[in-house]
C-alpha positions in Angstrom: 31.5 186.1 121.3 33.5 183.2 119.7 31.8 181.9 116.5 32.7 179.9 113.5 32.5 182.0 110.3 29.2 182.1 108.5 30.7 180.0 105.7 31.8 177.4 108.3 28.3 176.9 109.7 27.3 173.3 108.8 25.4 170.3 109.9 26.5 169.0 113.3 26.8 165.4 114.3 23.6 164.4 116.1 24.0 160.6 116.5 26.4 157.7 116.4 23.7 155.1 115.4 24.4 152.7 112.6 21.6 153.2 109.9 21.7 149.6 108.8 21.3 148.3 112.3 18.5 150.8 112.9 16.7 149.7 109.8 16.9 146.0 110.7 15.6 146.6 114.2 12.8 148.9 113.1 11.7 146.4 110.5 11.6 143.6 113.1 9.7 145.7 115.5 7.1 146.8 113.0 6.5 143.3 111.9 5.9 142.2 115.5 3.7 145.2 116.1 1.5 144.5 113.1 1.7 140.7 113.5 2.6 140.4 109.8 5.7 140.7 107.6 6.8 144.3 107.1 9.4 146.0 105.1 11.2 149.3 105.6 13.0 151.3 102.8 14.4 154.7 102.2 15.5 155.1 105.8 17.5 158.2 106.4 18.3 160.6 109.2 16.7 164.0 108.5 18.6 167.2 108.3 15.7 168.9 109.9 16.2 171.5 112.6 16.6 170.4 116.2 19.4 169.1 118.4 17.7 166.8 120.7 15.6 163.7 119.8 16.7 162.0 116.6 14.3 162.1 113.6 14.4 159.2 111.2 12.4 159.2 107.9 11.4 155.9 106.3 8.9 154.2 104.1 7.0 151.1 105.5 4.9 148.5 103.7 2.9 145.5 105.1 -0.1 143.3 104.4 -3.4 144.7 105.7 -6.4 142.4 105.3 -4.9 140.8 102.2 -3.9 144.1 100.6 -0.5 145.7 100.5 -0.3 148.9 102.4 2.5 151.6 102.3 3.0 154.6 104.4 5.8 157.2 104.7 6.6 157.6 108.4 8.8 159.4 110.9 10.4 157.9 114.0 11.3 160.2 116.9 13.9 158.4 118.8 15.4 159.4 122.2 19.1 160.1 121.8 21.7 157.6 122.7 22.9 158.4 126.3 26.5 158.3 125.0 25.8 161.0 122.4 25.7 163.8 125.1 21.9 164.4 124.9 20.6 167.9 125.5 18.1 167.0 128.2 18.6 164.7 131.2 15.7 162.4 130.2 13.4 161.8 127.3 9.8 160.7 128.0 8.8 159.7 124.5 5.4 158.4 125.6 4.7 161.8 127.2 5.5 163.5 123.9 3.3 161.2 121.9 0.4 161.6 124.4 0.7 165.4 124.2 0.6 165.3 120.4 -2.4 163.0 120.3 -4.4 165.2 122.8 -3.5 168.4 121.0 -4.7 166.9 117.8 -8.0 165.7 119.4 -8.8 168.9 121.3 -7.7 171.7 118.9 -7.2 172.6 115.2 -3.4 172.9 115.8 -1.9 170.9 112.9 0.0 168.0 114.5 0.9 164.7 112.8 -1.0 161.5 113.5 0.9 159.3 116.0 0.8 155.7 114.8 2.7 154.0 117.6 4.6 154.7 120.8 7.2 152.2 122.0 8.3 152.4 125.6 10.3 149.2 125.7 14.0 150.2 125.4 15.0 146.7 124.2 13.8 147.5 120.7 16.2 150.4 119.8 17.9 150.7 123.2 15.8 153.8 123.9 12.1 154.6 123.7 10.6 156.1 120.5 7.4 156.8 118.7 6.3 156.8 115.1 4.1 159.4 113.4 2.9 160.2 109.9 5.2 162.2 107.6 3.8 165.5 106.5 5.3 167.4 103.5 6.0 171.1 103.8 8.7 173.7 104.0 10.7 174.4 107.2 12.5 177.7 107.9 16.1 176.4 108.2 18.4 176.7 111.1 21.6 176.0 109.1 22.1 178.4 107.6 19.5 180.4 109.5 16.6 181.5 107.4 17.3 185.2 108.0 20.8 185.0 106.6 19.6 185.8 103.1 19.4 182.5 101.3 16.1 180.8 102.2 12.6 180.6 100.8 11.3 182.6 103.8 13.8 185.4 103.3 13.0 185.6 99.6 9.3 185.8 100.2 7.2 188.9 99.8 6.7 191.0 103.0 3.0 190.1 102.9 3.8 186.4 102.8 6.3 186.8 105.7 3.6 188.5 107.7 1.1 185.8 106.8 3.5 183.2 108.2 4.1 185.2 111.3 0.5 185.7 112.1 -0.5 182.1 111.3 2.3 180.9 113.6 1.1 183.1 116.5 -2.4 181.8 115.8 -1.1 178.3 116.6 -0.3 179.5 120.1 -3.7 181.1 120.5 -5.4 177.8 119.6 -3.2 175.8 121.9 -3.7 178.1 124.8 -7.4 177.9 124.4 -7.6 174.3 125.6 -10.0 174.2 128.5 -9.1 172.7 132.0 -5.4 172.3 130.9 -4.2 171.3 134.4 -6.7 168.4 134.4 -6.4 167.1 130.9 -2.6 167.6 130.7 -1.7 166.9 134.3 1.1 164.7 133.0 2.9 167.8 131.7 3.4 169.2 135.2 7.0 169.8 136.2 8.1 167.6 139.1 10.4 170.2 140.7 9.2 172.1 143.8 7.6 175.5 143.6 4.3 177.2 144.6 3.4 178.3 141.1 3.8 176.9 137.6 6.4 179.4 136.7 8.4 178.6 139.9 8.3 174.9 139.0 9.3 175.7 135.4 12.3 177.7 136.4 13.3 175.0 139.0 13.0 172.5 136.2 15.4 174.6 134.1 17.8 174.9 137.0 17.9 171.2 137.3 18.6 170.9 133.6 21.5 173.3 134.0 22.9 171.3 136.9 22.8 168.2 134.7 24.7 170.0 131.9 27.2 171.4 134.4 28.1 167.9 135.8 31.8 167.5 135.6 32.7 171.1 136.4 31.3 172.9 133.3 29.7 175.6 135.4 28.9 178.8 133.5 29.3 182.1 135.4 27.0 183.8 132.9 24.2 181.3 133.2 24.4 181.5 137.0 24.2 185.3 136.8 21.2 184.9 134.6 19.5 182.7 137.2 20.2 185.4 139.8 18.7 188.0 137.4 15.5 185.9 137.0 15.1 185.8 140.8 15.6 189.5 141.2 13.2 190.5 138.4 10.4 188.0 139.1 7.0 189.1 137.8 4.6 190.4 140.4 1.7 188.4 138.8 1.5 185.2 136.9 -1.2 184.3 134.4 -3.2 181.2 134.7 -1.5 178.1 133.4 -2.1 176.8 129.9 -0.7 174.0 127.8 2.8 175.2 126.7 4.3 173.9 123.5 7.7 174.8 124.9 9.9 174.9 121.8 7.5 177.3 120.1 9.5 178.5 117.1 8.9 178.6 113.4 11.9 176.2 112.9 9.7 173.5 114.5 6.9 174.0 112.0 6.2 172.9 108.5 4.5 175.3 106.1 2.6 175.3 102.9 1.6 178.6 101.3 3.0 180.3 104.4 0.4 178.5 106.7 1.4 175.9 109.3 0.7 172.3 108.3 2.7 170.6 111.1 3.7 171.6 114.6 6.6 169.4 115.7 9.0 168.9 118.6 7.0 168.6 121.8 9.7 167.5 124.2 9.6 170.8 126.1 5.8 170.8 126.5 4.7 171.8 129.9 2.0 173.7 131.9 2.7 177.4 132.6 2.0 181.0 131.8 1.2 181.6 128.2 3.9 184.2 128.1 6.5 181.4 128.0 5.3 180.3 124.5 4.8 183.7 123.1 8.2 185.0 124.4 10.0 181.9 123.0 8.5 182.4 119.5 9.6 186.1 119.4 12.9 185.5 121.1 13.9 182.6 118.7 13.9 185.0 115.8 15.6 187.6 117.9 18.5 185.1 118.6 18.9 184.6 114.8 18.9 188.3 114.3 21.8 188.6 116.7 23.7 186.0 114.8 22.9 187.8 111.5 24.3 191.0 112.9 27.4 189.2 114.1 28.1 187.8 110.7 27.1 191.0 108.9 24.2 189.3 107.2 21.0 191.2 106.2 18.7 189.6 108.7 14.9 190.2 108.8 14.6 193.0 111.3 10.9 193.6 110.6 9.9 190.0 111.1 8.6 188.6 114.4 9.1 191.8 116.3 8.0 191.2 119.9 5.6 194.1 120.0 3.9 192.8 116.7 3.8 189.2 118.0 2.2 190.4 121.3 -0.3 192.6 119.5 -1.4 189.7 117.2 -1.7 187.4 120.1 -3.9 189.9 122.1 -6.1 190.4 119.0 -6.7 186.6 118.8 -7.2 185.9 122.5 -8.2 189.1 124.2 -5.3 188.6 126.6 -2.7 191.3 127.1 0.7 189.8 127.7 2.6 190.9 130.8 6.3 191.1 131.6 7.4 189.9 128.1 10.9 191.3 128.6 11.3 189.1 131.7 10.1 186.0 129.8 12.3 186.7 126.7 15.3 187.1 129.0 14.4 183.7 130.6 14.3 182.3 127.0 17.8 183.6 126.5 18.9 181.8 129.6 17.4 178.6 128.4 19.1 179.0 125.0 22.4 179.6 126.8 21.9 176.2 128.4 21.2 174.6 125.0 24.4 176.2 123.6 26.4 174.9 126.6 25.1 171.4 126.0 25.5 171.4 122.2 29.0 172.8 122.7 29.8 169.9 125.0 28.4 167.6 122.3 30.6 169.2 119.7 33.6 168.6 121.9 32.5 165.0 122.5 32.4 164.4 118.7 35.7 166.2 118.1 34.2 169.1 116.3 35.5 171.7 118.8 38.2 171.9 121.5 37.1 172.7 125.0 37.8 176.4 125.7 39.5 177.8 128.8 36.4 179.9 129.4 33.3 177.7 129.4 31.2 180.7 128.5 32.8 180.8 125.1 30.5 177.9 124.2 27.5 180.2 124.7 26.7 181.5 121.2 24.4 184.1 122.7 26.9 185.3 125.3 27.2 188.9 124.3 23.4 189.5 123.9 22.7 187.8 127.2 25.2 189.9 128.9 23.5 193.0 127.6 20.1 191.7 128.7 21.4 191.3 132.3 22.9 194.8 132.1 19.5 196.2 131.0 20.7 197.6 127.7 19.5 194.9 125.2 15.8 195.4 125.0 15.8 199.1 125.3 18.0 199.3 122.1 15.3 197.6 120.1 12.6 200.1 120.9 
């Protein structure tokens, strides 16, 4: 597995947008939206986790019924098509709608969505604006389990509190009644006779988009074949799926979630998709920690612990979790393929002769397909 050294891990280039131009256009848009003069200050791109939509922090002020009003806000902006976006398309209104509904129907802590703008003429792409919430985020760079983060330094009891409260977010989300009616707009468009079939077909279409131009990954295609050969015999009823359900997409205070963010992968499907993603996301960081000979957090977010907590909260016994976590590894491989292509685009890497060298989880995924990965953890 080809990796930069741990000391070379750094922030990656996410956008080519000009901050001053962005500030000017946002300010003009906000004034038009509010039908009053508006000012924007302290605009900055966040160093928050995530490699997809662009996150911009700013302060806004305007006149409201004769009084001056100020708010600290966050804009989630679809990526510039020239910046090698991770996904084929970005429906920002869909994301905003999902966040609003989750906030209305559950106690899952999501930010208030102020506005959603579908007109691409404003910033060249759609975006939405939400409230800014203060809290701590388990970092991706350097990964929180590498030994230098607030979560790594926390007491074991606090780490467990964060783990259990994160799993509780999924339990609350999955308890939404009549999800296929209320969240019909989250259905995958690809063909398939079950929600899982459509979800995997959607993932396959995503891979085909990333492979355009000849960047076909033999390992990813082997993983798709493994998925077909090991398909679960039963599939649980569909629920609302957060999609990118990992602690790096949450903000915490006192080890409790105060904001659940990044809903661009939201969908309808088996609840195992979310639970597996949460457990696997930590597992992927543990693999990286092992590669770099970092201490890691081997007792944190263990799949069996996560599953047991989820069952205690919901009464539902998860099935085929190994299948779903391997499917997560396949999706992460696609992300690594695309972010590798982005790094090449921005001149941060040279294109390798073997495209699978871009897959940061190559070696673990190969062991999963060989049937030796999960057994070694037991």
